Every structure is written in structure tokens, then in C-alpha cells.
N, C-alpha and C positions, 0 to 999 in steps of 0.2 A: 134727201131728206134727214131732214130734222128729228131725233130721237133723244128720248129723256137719258139723261147719265145713268140710273138707276139700272136700266139694263143693256146701256151697252157691254158686249163682253170681250173684246179686242181694240178697245176706244184708242189703243196707239197703236195700233199694227197699222201697216200701210193701206191705205184705199185704191189711189192706184198710184204706181210708180211707189215714191217714199214719200207721200202727201200723209199728216198726219192729223190725225184729229182729238179732239180736245173739249170737254163741258166746262169753261169759262163761265158759260152763259145758261147754266145750269140741262142743256140737252146736247147732244152729239152733233159737233160741226167739226167742218173743216176747219184747220189752223189758220188759214191764206183769209177765209170768210169771216173769222172775228175781229169786230172793230177794237180791239186790245192790243197792247204792245205786251205781248208773251211772250216765254222761254219755255218750250215743252221738251221734257224728256220721254221717250219710251222707255220699257221693260231693257230692251235688247240695248240703249243707248247709256243706260245707268249701270248694267251688268261692266259692260266694255270699260266705261270710266272707272270702275272699283268704284262705285258710289255706295257711302256706309252710311249718312249722316246730313243734316241739313247744309255743313256746310262745305259740303263736297259738290251740291250739286248747283249751290248760291255761288261759289266761284264761278260756274262758266254761265252766268246772266248778267247785261251788260248796266251800269248805274247799279247793281247793285253790291253792298259790301255790308261786312261784319266784325263783331268783335267779339273774340273767346277771352269774356270776363272770368273763366273759372270761379265765379263766385260759389256756382250749387255742383260744383265738378265737372269731370270732362267734356261734359257736351254741353255744358254753359254757354249759351250764346245770343246775343243782340244781335238785330238785322235793321238794315239802314236802306230804303229801295226809294232810289229818285230823294234822296236825300232826308225821308221821312224814319222816322225811327222813336225809341222811347230815349228821351234825352233824361236820363234818372239815374239814381244810386245805386237800383238795384234793391233801397231796403226799405223802401216804404209801397205800397200796393197802388197800382194807376192804372187808369184803362189802357190797353193796348192800342200801337198803330198800326200795327201789322195782322191783318187775318192768318190765321191757321188752323187750317182743315183737313182733314182726315176723314174720309168717303163721306163728304158734306156736314161733318160735326166739325162745330168747332173747338178747337182744343186749344186755344189761346191763354185759359185761365185756372192757372197749375200753382202748386207753391210753392218751385221751384223757378216760378216765369216762363219757363218756359220746355214746352214737352217736344221732347227729340229723341223720336224711339229709332232701332237700327232700321233703317232704307231694304227690308229682303221680302219678298214675293210681293212687288209692287207694280202696280202697271202703269203705271204714268206719276209723273211731279210734274206740275205746272207753278210757272212763278209769273204773275200776271202785276205789272206793273200802274202806277196808278189808284184812285179812288174807286175803289170796288163795291160801294152802298148799295145799291139794289138786291144784289145776287150776295152779297157777302158782308152784310153791314155790321157786323159784329165786331169794331173796329178797324176796320180794313181802308181807313183813310191813307195810306200810303202803296197800300198793294195786298196779294194775297199770296199762299203758299197752299197749294189744291191739291192736297195728294189721294190717288186713289189705290187701293190694296186689289189685288187678283181676286175674283169671287170664285166659290163652288162651285160645279160643273157634273158632267156626267161619266166624264170619262176617269178613269184611276188613273193617276199621276203621283209619284212619290221622287223627291230628289233630297241629299245630301251633301254637306259640303264643310271643309276646312282650310284653315289658314295659319300660318306662323308669321311672326313678322317682329321686326327688330324690337327692344327690349322686353324680349319674352313675351312676347303675344300670342294669344290660343283664341282662333274663334271656331265654333262647331255650331254648326246649323240643320235641322230637319223639315222638310215639309211635304206634308201629303193631301192628298184630295183623292177623298172615296164617294163613290154615289151610296146612296142606304137607300133608298128605295126610289121607286119610281116618283117625280117632283121633289125629290128630298137629298141633299148633297151635303158635304162637310168636308173645309178645309180648314187644315190647320198647320201654325209653326212655332218652334220652337228653338231658340238660338240662346248659347254661352258667350261670354267673351274674357279674358284674363288675361290682365296684363301686370309687368313691373312697374311699370309707368318711365314719364320721360323725366324726373327728378327723385333724388335719393336722399335720404336726409341723414348729414354727419354727424347725427345727434343719437345716440342710444337712448333718451329719454323719451323719443318721439314717436310719430310715427314712421315705418321705415323708408316709403316712398311713396310717392304719388298715383301706387296703384289703385288697378279697381277688377271689380266681378259682376259683371251686368248678365243678368240670366231676361229673357224674353218670352213672353207666350201668347198668343192668338190663336183665336179660334173662329170660325164664322158658319154658320149654316143656312143655306140656302132652300126656302121650301118656294112653290110652287102650285099651290093645292087646285086653283084649276086656272084657265087658258089667261087668263086678265089679269091677273093677282099671282104677284114675286112678293114674299119676305124676306128680308139678309136681317139676319140678328147676326152680330158678333159684339166679341170680347176682347181684351187686351189687359194684361199684367204686366209690368218690368219693376225688376228689383234691382237698383243699381247699389253698390255697396264701394266706396273711395277711401282712399287714403285724403292726405291732404291737396291742397290747389296744385295743379304742375304750373308754379310761377317759381321766376328768380327774381331776386330783388336789383334796384337798376341804381341805388346810390345817391338818388335824387329823391329829396322829401318833398310830400306834396304840402299844400297850402295847409291843408284841414291837419296833418302834422306838426308842421310850425308855430300853428296857430294854440298847440296845447304845450308844443314842450319850448318852443321859443326859437326867435331866428335866428341866433348862434346856433342852434344843435346840428349835428353833421349825420350822416348815414351813418351805422357801421357796418364795417364788412363783416364780421363778424368770424374770423377762419374762411370766408366759402368766397368774399369778392363781391363784385357786380358785372352784371351783364353789361357788355355781350362776352366778355372775358370768361363769366361764370356762366355756362349753359343746364348744368346737370346737378345742381347741389345747393341748399339751404343749411341749417341751422336753427331747427327749431325744437324746442323742451316738450311741446304739448302733444296728446293722444289724439292727435286731430281727425276729423273723417267727414265727410259728404255721403247722406244715406238718401236715395229717392227711393219712394215707390208711387208707381200709376198703378190704375185701374181703371182702362173706359168699357163703357156698355153703349154699343149703339143699336137701335133699329129701325129698318128704314121697310117701309112699306110701299108698297107701287100696284095701283089700279087703275088699268088701262080702257076705256072706253074707246067710242068711235069718236077719234078726232082731238079726244083731250084725254088729261089724263090726273088724279088725284097722288099725290105725294107725302108720305110722312115721315120725318128723322125726329126721332128719338134719343135722344143722350144724358148720359150721367157719368162725371167724371170725380173719380175722388183721390186725389194725392195728395205726398207726404213729403217732407223735407228735414231732416236733421244733420244739424252739423256742427260739428265742435272746433275754432281757430285760435290758431296762435296768432292774435290780433298783435304784440307787438312788433312780431314776425321775425324777431332774435331768439339766441339761446337762453335770456333772462326768463323765468318765469313771474313776468311783471302783468301782462294782458291777457284775457283771452273773453274770447266771445263764444255764444252757446245758445245757436239757433233752432226751437221746432216751430215746422209750422203745416199746415195745415186748409188744404183745399176742396172745396167741394162743389161741384156745377150742375144744372137741370138745365135742358132747356125742350123746347118744343118748336118743329116749323113744320108749316102746313103749305103745301103750294096746290094750284090747282094752274095747271097751262095745257098750250093748245100742243098737238103732237101731229105727225107726218108735212107734208109740202102745204101750206096754205099759202095768200094773200095776204092773210094777218097772222103774225106768231103773237101769240101773250104768254103774258105768267100773272098770276096774281097768288098773294101769299101773307102768311104773320108767323110772326115768332114769337114765343115768349121765352124766356131764359134767366135763372138765378142764379149768381155764384156768392159764396161765400169762402172767403180766405181769413185766416185767423193765423195769426203768427205769435211767439215768442223770440224774442230777442232780451239776453243777459249779458253784458260787459261787467268781468270780476274780472277783481287783483288776483296777481299772486302772488306767491310766497317771496319775493325778490322786490325789494324796493331802489333797488340800485344794480347797477352793473359794473362789472370789471375787466377792463381791458385785457384781455392774455396777451395782449404784446410789450402793454406799457405798465400794467398791473394800476392805472388810475380809477378812481371810484367816481362812476357818472350818475348821479340820482334822477330815479327815472320818476316815484310816486312820491307823496307824502307818506307818515309811517301811519299805515293803515294794517289792516290785519286779511289774511287771506282768505279770498269768498269775498271779500268787500263790494257792495254790487255799486259798482260806479253811473250805471245806467242799466234800469230793467223794466220791461212793460210788455203786457198784453195788449192785443191790436187786434180789431177783428172789422175786416173791409167788404163789404156786401154788396153787392148791384143786383138790382131787380130791372128788367128788361121788357118792354113790349115793343113790337116795330108791326109796321102792314105795309107791304113794299107791291108795285107792279110794273111792268115791263109789256111795251108792245110796238109790235116790228110790221111794218106797212112795205109791202115786197112788191116794187112795182117794176116787172122785169130785170131789168137793170139798177133800178134806185130801189134804196133800203131807208124807212128812216125809222128811227128809232128812240121813241121817249119812255121815260120812267122816274119811282122816285122811291123813295125811305121816307117814311114818318115813323119816328124814334121816340121813345118815352123812355129814361131813364133816372132811376131813385139811386142814388150812391149816398149810403152811408158810411161813417167812423166811427171807431167809439175804441177808448183805449182806457185799461183797469190793470188794477195789481202794477203801477209806475214808481217805480223807486230812483230816487235823483238822490245820490253818494248816501244813501239807508236812509233818505227823508219820504216818505210816503208821502204820494202826488193824490191829489184826489181825482176820483174818477171822470172822464167827461166823453160826451157823445156829441155827433153830431151829422147832418145828414141836408140833401139837396137834391131838388128834382132839375132834370131838365129835357127839354123839346128840340126835336130839330128834324127842318124837311130836306132832305139832299136829293135834289133832281138830278139827272141824266140824261143826255138828247145825244142823238150821231146820224151823221148822213152818212152814207155808204153809197159808193157809183163802182159799178164793173163795168170797164171800161175794155176788157175782154173775158174769155171766158176762165182764163186765170189767172187776170188781176185786176187789182181794187184798190180807190184811195177810201180815205175814210178824214171825216173832222168829227171833232168830240169835246163834250163841256161837261163837267162831274163835278160833283161838290163832294167833300169827305169830311165828316166828322168825327170826333173825339169828345166824349162828356166831360165833363168838369168833376170837382170833387171840394173834400173838405180834409183841410190837413188838421192834424190834433198834434199840438205839443206844447208838454208844459201846461196841462191846465187851457191853453187856449186852441180854439178852432179859426181856422183860418181858412174860407172858401176861396175856390179858383176857379175860372171862366172855362168853358168848353175850349176846346178847340178846333177849327174850321178852316178847311183848304179848298180854291178851283182849282182846276186842272183843267187847261186847254192845249187841246192833242190834234195834230193832223199826223197822217201815215200813209204807206203806200205797202202794200200786201201781195204776193205773187209767185208764181211760177214758172217755168222755161227751160227747153232745153228737154221736151217732152217729160217733165217733173222731175228734171232728175236736178235741177238749182233749184230751192227756192230760197228766197229774200222778203226781209222785213226792212223798212226804215219808218221811222216816227222821229217827232219833234214835241217838245210842250214847251209848256210854262203852267208854274203852281203859285200860289198866292198864298199867304197862308193868313189868319188874324190870329191872335191871344196863343201862340204856339208854346203848349206845355215845357218848362224844363226845370228840374227837380235841383237844388243846393242845400245844404247843410253850414251850419257858423254856430257860435258858441255864443247866445247872448252876452253871458259876461265873459270875456277873455279870462279872464284868472280864476274861472269856476269850469271846469270841464266837465260838471254832470248839466252845465245848462243848454248843451247842444239841443237844436234844430233842424228839423229838415222841411223844406216849404216847396211847393210847387209855384214859380212864378208866371208869369202868361209874358210870353214876349209880345209886344202890341202887332208889329208886321215883318215878315218873314219871304222870302222868295227862291224859287228857283227853275231855273232853264235850262235845255239842252236836249243832246240826239240818242238816237240810240239803232242799232245797226247791227240785222243779224245774215248770212251768209251759209247757206248749205248746202254743200254741194258731190255728186259723184264726176271726179276727175276721172275714172278709168270706171274698170267693171271691179277690179278689185283695189281702189283706192278714193276715200268720201275725204271732204274738206270743211272745216266749218271756223268761221270767226265771228265774234261778237264785239261790239264796240261801244262806246258808251262816255258820252261828253256832258259833263253836270257842272253849271255855274250856280252857288248858291251864296245866299247871303244876307242877315240879320237887315231888314230896313229900315226897323227901328225897335231900337233893346236899349236907351238911353240908362237904365239902373236894374242892369243885374246883379245880382248878389252871390258872390262865387265863396265856396269853401273858405273858411278862415274869415269872413266875413268880408274879404274885398269887394268894394263895390265897383264896377266899371261899364263902359261907355260899348258895348258890342257894335251898334250901328256900323254896316257898313261891310262887316267881318264875315269871314264864310261860318255856314254851320257846321259844327262838328261831324266826324264820321262820315261825310263828301268827297269823296277823292275827286279831283276834278275830271281823273281819263280810267278807264277800266277797259280793260282788251283780253280777252281769251281767243285763242286760235287752238286748232287739235286737226291731226292727222289720223285717218282712220286707215288701215290697210289689212284689206281680206281676200286670202288664197285658197283655192280648193285644190288641196295636193292629190286626193283620192277621191274616190267617189262619198268616202266616209268621216274625211278627215280634214282638216283646212287649219289654217293656219292664220293669226289676229296677230296684230302689233296698233302699240296706238300711241303717238305724242303729243304732248300737252304741254302750253303755254300760257298760265296767269299771271296779269299784270295789274296791279292798281297802285297808282301815284299817290303821296302823300296828302294824309289828311288829318287834321286833329282828330286826337281820342275823343276830347271830350271839351268841355267849356275852359276848364283852365288855358287847358292848348289853344286856343281860340282866343283866348287873351294875354296869350305868353309874353308876346314883347310890349303890351301895356303893363305887364306884372314883373317884368324883368325877367321873366323865367326861360331856365336853357331850353332850347329846341328840342334837346332827347331830355325824355323821351316824351314827353307832352305829344310832339308831332311827329308821328310814324312815316318813316322814312317811305320812297316806293319801293316795290320789291315785282322780283320777276321769278315765279318759280315753274319751275319744267318737270315734269311729270311722265314717265314710261311705263308701257305694259307689252307685256308679250306671252302668248301663250298658244296652245293650238287645241282644237276641240273636236267631239266626232260625237255624233248621235247619243252617244248615251256618255261619255268622260269630255271632262275638261281639267285642264292642267295650265297656271299660267303662272306669272310672276312678276312683281310691280318696283318699280324705285321711285317715289318723291321726295322734292325737293332733291332734285338730280345733283345741283351745282351748290348743294349745302349754304344757300343762300341765309345768311340771317337777318330773319326778321320777325316782329310780333305784330298783330292785326290794329293793336289799341291800348287803351288804359280806362279801369273803370273803377272800382274801388280799392282805395290808394294809400290807405292810411297803415301805416309800418315804419320803425326804426332804421332798417333797413332801405328804404325807399320805394317809392312805386314798383307794383309789380307785374312782373312782362311774361308771356309765355314763348316760349321758344320754341323752333321749329326745325329739328334738326334731318338732316336724311336718313329716309328708314326706306329696308328693306322686305319685301313681304312675299310668300309665294301659297298659293290656292289651288285646291280641287276640290270636283265636284263628281256627284254621277247622277243620272235620273232613268227612272222607271215609264213607263208610259206614254202618253200621249196630254 
């Protein structure tokens, strides 16, 4: 029987044997009956894998990769699903390519680009691959992350936990569920994380390390005033206070840096050296910081009638990001960057949908959303216009004779999106044959403005631009059950990402929407009395007007003439397949395997302008952030030692093949650039977990990156005199403990 997502109480729990229920189509369904390529993780699976943030569960999904750019903190991440990602600089606001939903609310529009909260008290995580326009239409052209938290209930429950790990990392949390009255329940969460960070600073003038302190609170109230009405009101607040980025210099200057300081300029080791020999130290003079704050309010109302239901989702997000960055990335006080960003987002979604088991399942709905992101960016000169090499005593000129605080480039920008959408989806159930048709009509108005702009202390006139876009994204699916436990499907769907307006140096430059079509066939099912679940899908994606961002100097001799533009690659395509197997090998041993293959290329992109103003032909080359192979395997062992005591162990292997980190990496051969670091090498990471549990207590330990593999996930914002910045991944040890009360 199909039920609505908002009323599911244990949607990730086994239904029969080891079957898993998901809500990818906004109703409770068995995973094998949903004609979408999905990786689903239950609460128990997340706990066993020690998943604490997005990168942890993304590592288990085939054809999913990510780069840890570090530009707004340790949790900063850029996600790619089937090669669909934001190919951007992280400095200009654009629409997102991956939908990010927390309890049915879109949380993709924030001041720092990505809302990545600690994954505590979570009921289920779903990674949906391919366009999800009908249900997750707000910029879900590549796929969607669908996170569901645990809801308040009528029984008392309390849980507390603590963790200690390498680099003096401490974590503590508490969870409580309390019935307040008949039909009124509360559930609350508080967590605290603190660490000295991966990287330390040898410069006493600068911030001592890349450490952080996080505070996170979440409270939820469920009210059921009458039998057919459920109200879920929740609020979450996060405060992230961090030091400098957890990256070290590579010794290879990027094109942007070379365009300003000249082709003969070489990276400065500055007493710390370069990756991989140096993975723990930097030499920064500035008092750097990253500070993020988030407030989310989500109100969901569910009213059930006979055979249908009305759902309302109202959300508000207020986010802030503050950042002081040592832009020159060395010990000289030459160039500093200050960022202050503020994002506000409001959305209202209404859905009317069928409930229960019917011949015709249907959903109709509408959405209104309004986002506003304000950005302040200031690149200022420091006190030093030159650098003295500590080994040779040579003086290296860095800046012309300008005073400290001189504004090389400063701007204020406001990026607004107003979106209205209507959607519908209908499934005709004919015994074993199911036909689904649906679509979403969207109208987006994108506005961009710049004011308070200074280029080399010269004011630039204020300017603004806006443009509206409309789109209809259809979806059609045919699914056939050839047995009670197995089915095949074929689908076609369209993805859409709005265009926009770039603003640079008093000039507005519109760019076109990004569209893609996804053609997919798949098979899903279970065998051996549901002890084995399998899924296999093959797909072909075809883009038009793929959006990519670039920056360069309009005048190569004037560093204040920097511009950021969004280009449209005329055509691009991806094809590949995904396989996932989960099985119980014995009463005590479970195994999972996930495999993805991806072949991507720019079908037509003859005039790509990269950083530094380099024009190249990318036609026929692979897209960035698209590893050809992704492989994940895991073994879970659990043995009941006594009536109340069990032992568990887990071993994981995550593999990603080599892939260009950005467009410079894609064009590295044409531009005669070194393979390192533009094209991160393949890597395989082994993790181990071990612990004992009782009904009330749990004690465990873990080792991440057991073999001390040297790897980095990609490159991003690369300007700096020490070279492109990379995030190392040392071996990490940790111990955990928790205690539970109630049920």
C-alpha cells in the first residue's frame, strides 16, 4: 500500500526480510518498486558506517563523486552525480544542479553554497540519480539528496553519545523524545564538535590551525489535533566557527596566478614545502577564519481524506558566511580576501495526492520560492609589496607600491531568484504493468545586481540585470513486474537549470538555461527470500547549453580587470551504468557491492575560455569530476554473544578512478600543464569499524584510511603563490560510545 512520506514512521525499517522503503516519489514505497536509480541508507546502516556528513554516504553511491574545495570550511563540498555538477568557481551565485532536501524542504540555496549538517538522528538518506524534476524540481537536473530525520513519537526516548578521534577531535550529542500531551510530541537534538584540525600554521602571526568548533541544535514538534491531521514543525540552528582552510600548497601555480604574476613566476615553498611531502603545515600570516550560521524552519501539514490527502510544506532558511582568507597563501602580508555573505530563502509547496492502493496513483502540486543571496567580496593589499626568500635572501616583487588596505577589487552583489512551478504525476497500475507520465512547468526570474564596486580604488558604476526563463520538463516511465519480487523499467526525463545574468565591470552578460535529457533502463528485485537485493541501470544523458564558469583578466596588465563569466557549452553527453547488490551471506555476515561506469564528453565546446584568458577547444574531452569507475564494497559482521550483548564489525573499500578536477585539468594537455595536481589520481580507501552493543550501551572504534593512502578529491579555487591548494586525507583513529534510555 502506498502511503505519504510525511506519515511514515519507520520508512527505512525492514518491511519483509531486508526490504527497504523509500519516499523518492513523495509516498512510501518499496525500494525495488521505484523506477529510479537510488542508493538508500537506513538509520542502522548510517550508524554502522559512522556516517557524520554528506561525503561519508556519497562515497557509497555509484557514479557519485565530490570535491572538498574547503572554501567555506571543513564541510564545504561540491557534488557530482552522473557527471552533473556545478562547474563553477564558488564565487558567483548560480542555480544548483543537485537538489538537496531535508524533510521535503529544499536547502540548496545558502550563503556558503552547501548546507551540510551533522547527520544525527536521521531515519533515512536517499541518493537519487538522474533528473528529478517532477518531485524535486528546484534545480535537481542531475539528481537529488533526500534526507529524512526521525520524528517525534508517543514514547519516551533519550540517547547520549561521545567520540574522540585523531587531531584532538571531540564530539558529544544528546537526543530526547518526550510526549507532551495526547497527540503532542517533542523531539530534540544538540551536538558539539571541536577539533584542532588537520593542518597547523608555523607562522605565529596567523591563525594556529584549521580547527573548528560546531554547535548544532534541532527541535521538532508533532501535533495530531484530530485523527486525519498531522502537523510537523521543526527548527534547526547551526553555528560553525573554523580556522583556515584544511589545505596545503601543491607547488604548481594555476593559470589565474600565472596570468597576474607572469609565466616565469614559480611557487614559493615558504619553509613548509609542497604536497605530498608536506601534508600538515602552512605558513600564513593572516588571522584567517571561516564562520557559518544556519537557521532552518520547516512546517509540514498533512490532512488525510478518503482516498486522497493534502500536503503543505512551508520553509524558511537564513544563512550567513564570513571569511577572512590569506589570498597570497604565503607568509608575506601581500593580499587578503574578506567575504561576508547572507542568504535568505522562503518556499511554499502544496500537493494533493492519492493515498492507499488504487488503480490510478496521482499527484498534483504547486511551488512558490524566493531566494536572496547578498555577497560582499573585498580583495585588499597587505603591508608587504615584496617577499624575501628566507634561504637566499632574494627579494621578489609582488605588488606595485600601494598602501596597506588598498582595494584591488571590492564589490557587493545581490542574487535573487523567484520561482513558480506546477507539477503533476500519474501512474496507471494495470496488474503487473505500470505506466507513469508527469511533468513540471517552471517559471524563474533571475536578478543580479552589483554596487559599491571598486577596481584598484576606482569606483565602478552600479549595475543590475534580470531575465526570466520558462521550462516544461516531462517524465515518462514504463515498469513491468515479471515476478512478485522483480521488475524492469524504462524511463525518459528532462532536467532543467535556469540561466542568468553575469555582471562584471559595468557590463551585463546573460547566459542560457542548461537542459538535459536522461534515457534510462533498469532492473530491480530481490531473491533468496529477500536476503539478496539487486539493481542494475543503464543510462544516456544529453546536454544542451551546459553551464560552466570561468575567470580571466580583460586587460592582462591590470589585475583589477578580473571578470567572472558563465559560458554555455553547446553540447555534452554521458553514458554509463550502475549496479548495486546487498545480500546476507549468513546469519551473521552481510555484504554490499556498488559499481558505476561513466563515459562523459563535451560533444561541442570549441571556444572555452579558461582562467587566465586561455581559449581552448574542449570538444571530445571528458567533463571534469567524472571518474570513469566508482566501486564500493562493504562487509558487515554482527554476532549475538549473549541475550543482551552483540559484537559487530565492518570493513569498507571505496574506489574512485582518476578524473580532472576542473576545466584546467580537462585542457591540461592542450595547455601543456602537468598532470599533477590538475588530474587527481585514482584512489582506494579502506575503513574499519568494530564495536559491542547492548540494549542500552554501545562502545566502538574505527580507523579511516587504514593504508594511509595519499589522495585528494579535486581542485577548486586555486589562486595563490604556494600553488594549487589540496586537502590531504591522513589516517584517522576514533573511539565512540553511547547510552540509550526508553524505546
